[in-house]
C-alpha positions in Angstrom: 130.9 133.9 139.0 132.6 130.9 137.5 134.8 128.6 139.6 138.4 128.2 138.6 138.9 124.7 139.9 136.9 121.6 140.8 135.1 122.0 144.1 133.9 119.1 146.3 130.3 119.2 147.5 128.4 116.8 149.7 124.8 115.9 150.5 123.9 114.5 153.9 121.1 112.0 154.2 119.3 111.5 157.5 116.4 109.7 159.0 115.4 112.5 161.3 113.5 111.8 164.5 111.5 113.7 167.1 114.4 114.8 169.4 116.0 118.1 168.4 119.1 117.3 170.5 119.6 113.9 169.0 119.0 115.2 165.5 121.6 117.9 165.8 124.1 115.5 167.3 123.7 113.1 164.4 123.9 115.9 161.9 127.2 117.0 163.5 128.7 113.6 163.0 127.7 113.5 159.4 128.9 117.1 158.7 132.3 116.1 160.2 132.4 113.0 157.9 131.6 115.1 154.9 134.2 117.8 155.8 136.9 115.2 156.5 136.3 113.8 153.0 137.2 117.2 151.6 133.8 118.7 151.0 133.9 122.5 150.8 130.1 122.8 150.7 127.8 120.6 152.7 124.0 120.4 152.3 121.7 119.0 155.0 118.2 117.7 154.1 114.8 119.3 154.7 113.6 119.0 158.3 117.1 117.8 159.4 116.5 119.2 162.9 113.0 117.9 163.5 110.3 115.6 162.1 107.7 115.7 164.8 104.9 113.3 165.5 102.5 116.0 164.4 102.9 118.7 161.7 102.4 121.4 164.3 105.4 120.2 166.4 107.7 122.4 164.2 105.9 125.5 165.3 107.0 124.8 168.9 110.7 125.0 168.0 110.5 127.9 165.4 113.3 130.4 165.8 113.5 134.2 165.4 115.8 135.7 162.8 119.5 135.5 164.0 118.9 133.6 167.2 118.1 130.1 168.3 119.8 126.7 168.9 119.6 125.5 165.4 121.0 128.7 163.9 123.8 128.6 166.4 124.5 125.0 165.6 124.8 125.7 161.9 127.0 128.8 162.4 129.3 126.9 164.8 129.6 123.8 162.5 130.4 125.9 159.5 133.1 127.8 161.4 134.6 124.7 163.0 134.9 122.7 159.8 135.7 125.7 157.6 132.9 124.9 155.1 129.9 126.4 153.4 127.1 124.8 155.3 123.5 124.9 154.0 121.0 124.0 156.8 118.5 122.0 154.8 115.5 123.6 156.4 114.5 124.8 159.8 111.3 126.4 161.1 111.6 130.2 161.3 109.3 132.7 162.9 106.4 134.3 161.1 103.5 136.5 162.4 101.0 133.7 162.2 101.2 131.9 165.6 100.2 128.5 164.0 102.7 128.5 161.1 106.4 128.9 160.3 108.6 129.8 157.3 110.3 126.6 156.1 113.7 128.2 155.6 117.1 127.2 154.2 120.0 129.1 155.7 123.5 129.3 154.2 126.6 129.9 156.4 130.1 130.6 155.0 133.3 129.1 156.5 133.5 132.0 158.9 130.1 131.1 160.4 128.5 134.1 158.9 125.0 133.7 157.4 125.1 134.8 153.7 121.7 133.7 152.4 118.2 132.7 153.4 115.5 131.1 151.2 112.0 130.5 152.4 110.2 127.7 150.6 107.9 129.1 147.9 105.9 126.1 146.7 104.0 124.3 149.5 103.4 120.5 149.0 99.9 119.1 148.8 99.2 115.4 148.0 96.3 113.0 148.6 96.3 109.4 147.7 94.6 106.7 149.8 95.7 107.1 153.4 98.3 109.7 152.5 97.3 113.3 153.0 99.7 116.2 153.1 99.0 120.0 153.1 102.0 122.0 154.1 100.0 125.3 154.0 98.3 124.3 157.3 101.6 124.9 159.2 103.9 126.7 156.7 103.7 130.2 155.3 105.0 130.4 151.7 108.0 132.5 150.9 107.9 135.0 148.0 111.5 135.5 146.7 113.8 133.2 144.7 117.4 133.2 146.1 120.9 132.5 144.7 124.3 133.1 146.1 127.9 133.0 145.0 130.3 130.3 146.4 133.6 128.9 145.3 131.8 126.5 142.9 130.0 129.4 141.1 126.4 130.7 141.3 124.2 128.5 143.5 120.4 128.4 143.3 118.5 127.6 146.4 115.3 125.5 146.4 113.4 123.1 148.7 111.7 119.8 148.0 108.4 120.5 146.2 110.1 123.4 144.3 111.7 120.7 142.2 108.4 120.4 140.2 108.5 124.0 139.1 111.2 124.6 136.5 110.4 128.3 136.0 112.0 128.9 139.5 115.4 127.8 138.2 115.0 129.4 134.8 114.4 132.7 136.4 117.6 132.4 138.6 119.6 131.3 135.5 119.1 134.6 133.6 122.2 136.7 133.0 125.9 136.1 133.5 127.2 132.5 133.4 123.9 131.0 134.6 123.7 128.6 137.5 126.6 126.3 138.4 124.8 124.3 141.1 121.2 123.8 142.3 120.6 122.8 145.9 117.7 120.5 146.7 117.2 119.6 150.3 114.1 117.4 150.5 111.8 115.0 152.4 110.1 113.4 149.5 107.4 110.9 150.4 108.2 107.3 149.4 105.3 107.3 147.0 106.2 110.5 145.1 109.9 109.9 145.4 109.7 106.4 143.8 107.7 107.8 140.9 109.4 111.1 140.2 112.5 112.1 142.3 115.4 111.0 140.1 113.6 112.0 136.9 112.9 115.5 138.1 116.5 116.0 139.4 118.1 114.9 136.2 115.6 117.1 134.2 116.6 120.2 136.2 120.3 119.4 135.7 119.9 118.9 131.9 117.7 121.8 131.1 119.8 124.3 133.2 123.1 122.6 132.2 124.3 122.6 135.8 125.0 120.3 138.7 122.2 119.4 141.1 123.0 118.4 144.7 120.1 116.7 146.5 120.1 115.9 150.2 117.1 113.9 151.3 115.4 112.2 154.2 115.7 108.5 153.6 113.9 105.9 155.8 111.3 105.1 158.3 110.8 107.9 160.9 109.7 107.9 164.5 106.4 109.5 163.4 105.6 106.5 161.1 106.3 108.4 157.9 108.6 106.8 155.3 110.7 109.0 153.0 112.3 108.1 149.7 115.9 109.0 150.3 118.2 108.6 147.2 120.4 111.7 148.0 122.4 112.3 144.9 124.7 114.5 142.8 123.9 114.9 139.1 126.1 116.5 136.5 125.1 119.0 133.7 124.6 116.2 131.2 122.2 114.4 133.6 124.7 111.8 134.7 124.4 110.4 138.2 127.7 110.9 140.0 126.7 109.4 143.3 123.6 108.2 145.2 122.6 106.8 148.6 119.3 104.9 148.3 118.3 104.7 152.0 119.6 105.3 155.5 122.0 107.9 156.9 125.2 108.8 155.2 127.0 111.2 152.9 127.1 111.5 149.1 129.9 113.6 147.6 131.5 114.6 144.4 133.0 117.4 142.4 131.5 120.5 140.7 133.9 120.8 137.8 133.9 124.1 135.9 135.5 122.4 132.9 132.6 119.9 132.7 130.1 122.8 132.9 131.9 124.6 130.0 132.2 121.4 127.9 128.5 120.7 128.1 127.5 124.2 127.4 129.9 124.5 124.5 128.8 121.2 122.9 125.1 121.9 123.3 124.6 125.7 123.7 121.0 125.4 124.7 121.2 128.2 127.3 122.3 130.6 124.5 119.5 129.3 122.2 116.7 130.3 124.6 114.1 132.5 122.9 111.4 132.9 125.7 
């Protein structure tokens, strides 16, 4: 599906805390700001609804399929603002009582859920006092997901997925390829400073598509510091907008003419052999 006209998209950056109610209220304010600026698709960051003091805190607020306060919030906000709303991630039910699926849900302008992606690649990192192992509280998803929106074919992904280019290559096969990659994230300050922008620009260049990245960006109640730098990158790897730190909105256009120009000038997608 190829878009006929430029389509405005927006990434929301938050510094999510430990209160679900406060987090949703702040998200609503930022969603309204993005929508009033003309965005037709709005992306929230990973863990937009909760960053607990302990990794296990998200298990306590996990929701069953089709029901729960976070899912209702997303559906209502999409309907009220008449936008495509992608709920960064929220903890969804799984059979393991100690874990969740870290899921990204897409709602259309009617408030209907049209896609769900469960994070496939689970983050692990150890350096000095930093120690992360998402597999302790998250069950990995199994299936890549893409959906059609007014801006074209949209590939879903979450945070650590950014380091695995084969995920996007698989979704780009057939048709016109991907127009937009979504990247809700909560990159650590250490890994973000080193690799965040490089990886986002690489995924845009190699797939000749836009990448919209919505990040956590600041010092959280639990003491963790995230890198931020929510951004929109075009198919040539050019940075169209960025928010280094703190809460706010980054927006810009997904332009089908720009997609066509890049792919015509450098037809790398057609030159693939493997």
